C-alpha positions in Angstrom: 0.0 0.0 0.0 1.5 3.3 -1.1 0.8 6.4 0.9 0.0 9.5 -1.1 1.8 12.7 -0.3 -0.5 15.2 1.4 -0.1 18.8 0.4 1.0 20.9 3.3 -1.6 23.7 3.5 -4.2 24.8 6.1 -7.2 22.6 6.3 -10.2 24.9 5.8 -13.0 22.8 7.3 -12.9 23.4 11.1 -14.0 19.9 12.1 -11.5 18.2 9.7 -8.7 20.5 11.0 -9.5 19.5 14.6 -9.5 15.8 13.7 -6.2 16.2 11.9 -4.7 18.1 14.9 -5.8 15.3 17.3 -4.3 12.6 15.1 -1.1 14.4 14.4 -0.7 15.5 18.0 -0.9 11.9 19.1 1.6 10.9 16.4 4.1 13.6 17.4 3.8 12.7 21.1 4.4 9.0 20.2 7.4 9.9 18.1 8.8 12.0 21.0 8.3 9.1 23.4 10.0 6.7 21.0 12.9 9.1 20.6 13.3 9.3 24.3 13.0 5.5 24.9 15.4 4.6 22.1 18.1 7.2 22.7 17.6 8.2 26.3 17.0 11.8 25.2 14.9 14.1 27.3 12.1 15.4 25.2 9.3 18.0 25.5 6.6 18.9 23.0 4.0 21.6 23.6 1.2 22.1 21.1 -1.7 24.6 21.1 -4.8 23.3 19.4 -6.8 25.4 17.0 -9.3 25.9 19.8 -6.6 27.3 22.1 -6.1 24.3 24.4 -2.5 23.5 25.3 -1.3 19.9 25.1 2.1 18.8 26.3 4.3 15.7 26.5 7.6 15.4 28.3 10.0 12.7 29.2 10.8 12.5 32.1 8.4 15.5 32.3 7.8 18.8 30.6 8.9 20.9 33.6 12.4 19.3 33.9 13.1 19.5 30.2 12.0 23.1 30.0 14.0 24.0 33.1 17.1 22.4 31.5 16.4 24.2 28.2 16.0 27.6 30.0 19.1 27.0 32.1 21.2 26.8 28.9 19.7 29.9 27.3 20.8 33.5 27.6 17.5 34.6 29.2 17.5 36.7 32.3 16.8 34.8 35.4 13.5 36.6 35.9 12.2 35.5 32.4 13.1 31.8 33.2 11.3 32.1 36.5 8.2 33.6 34.9 8.1 31.0 32.2 8.5 28.1 34.7 5.8 29.6 36.9 3.5 30.1 33.9 4.1 26.5 32.8 3.6 25.2 36.4 0.4 27.2 36.7 -0.8 25.9 33.4 -0.1 22.3 34.3 -1.8 22.7 37.7 -4.9 24.4 36.1 -5.0 21.7 33.4 -4.9 19.0 36.0 -7.6 20.7 38.0 -9.8 21.2 34.9 -9.3 17.5 33.9 -10.2 16.4 37.4 -13.3 18.6 37.3 -14.3 17.5 33.9 -14.0 13.8 34.9 -16.0 14.5 38.1 -18.7 16.3 36.1 -18.8 13.5 33.5 -19.3 11.0 36.4 -22.0 13.1 38.0 -23.8 13.5 34.6 -23.6 9.7 34.1 -25.1 9.1 37.5 -27.8 11.7 37.0 -28.7 10.2 33.6 -28.9 6.7 35.3 -31.0 8.1 38.1 -33.4 9.8 35.7 -33.6 6.6 33.6 -34.5 4.7 36.8 -37.0 7.3 37.8 -38.9 7.0 34.5 -39.3 3.2 34.9 -41.7 1.9 37.5 -40.0 -0.3 40.1 -41.7 -3.5 38.8 -40.3 -2.8 35.3 -36.7 -2.2 36.5 -33.9 -4.7 37.0 -35.0 -7.4 39.5 -31.6 -7.1 41.2 -32.7 -3.6 42.4 -35.8 -4.9 44.2 -36.1 -5.3 48.0 -37.8 -8.1 49.8 -41.2 -6.4 50.0 -41.2 -5.5 46.3 -40.2 -9.1 45.4 -43.1 -10.5 47.5 -45.5 -8.1 45.9 -44.2 -8.9 42.4 -44.5 -12.7 43.2 -48.2 -12.3 44.4 -48.9 -10.2 41.3 -47.5 -12.9 39.0 -49.5 -15.6 40.9 -52.7 -13.6 40.5 -51.9 -13.1 36.8 -51.3 -16.8 36.4 -54.7 -17.6 37.9 -56.4 -15.1 35.7 -54.7 -16.5 32.6 -55.7 -20.0 33.6 -59.3 -19.0 34.2 -59.5 -17.2 30.9 -57.9 -20.1 29.2 -60.5 -22.5 30.7 -63.3 -20.1 29.6 -61.9 -20.1 26.1 -61.6 -23.9 26.0 -65.2 -24.3 27.2 -66.5 -21.7 24.7 -64.6 -23.5 21.9 -65.9 -26.9 23.0 -69.5 -25.5 23.2 -69.1 -23.9 19.7 -67.8 -27.2 18.3 -70.8 -29.0 19.8 -73.2 -26.5 18.4 -71.6 -26.6 15.0 -71.7 -30.4 15.1 -75.4 -30.5 16.2 -76.3 -28.0 13.5 -74.5 -29.9 10.8 -75.4 -33.3 11.8 
């Protein structure tokens, strides 16, 4: 299978651009990880999505690689400290937002489940969720239904038998 060369230009469709960013970001992070594993190099990659979100990968971590990078650069100490503080604040905020997002997703899932369970009468829900009293009530309801079905079945059999007799008497 031959790969076709993709022309390097901006993708105009926003959704396609976001999909391409996500796939390529994963690819570049994987390559940075492979480079680090194979050569022992310390790597850091920071990418800003089209939506403005920041994604980072670092081996052993982004902070240590950035600190080493800045230590070897001719920046003033204050600039390095500001950059480190900004990166640290970003990472802390990203961790907090990720945790909050996960908590909200869990809460939403529980709420959806709760709403779904509220819409279904207890006797139509999973039997595992029923208590002893509900199970006993359900059992007596099934027994009553069984009796009614049996009685109605007998009525239908008698009606059918009588109809057969009447038909036989009328034809014979």
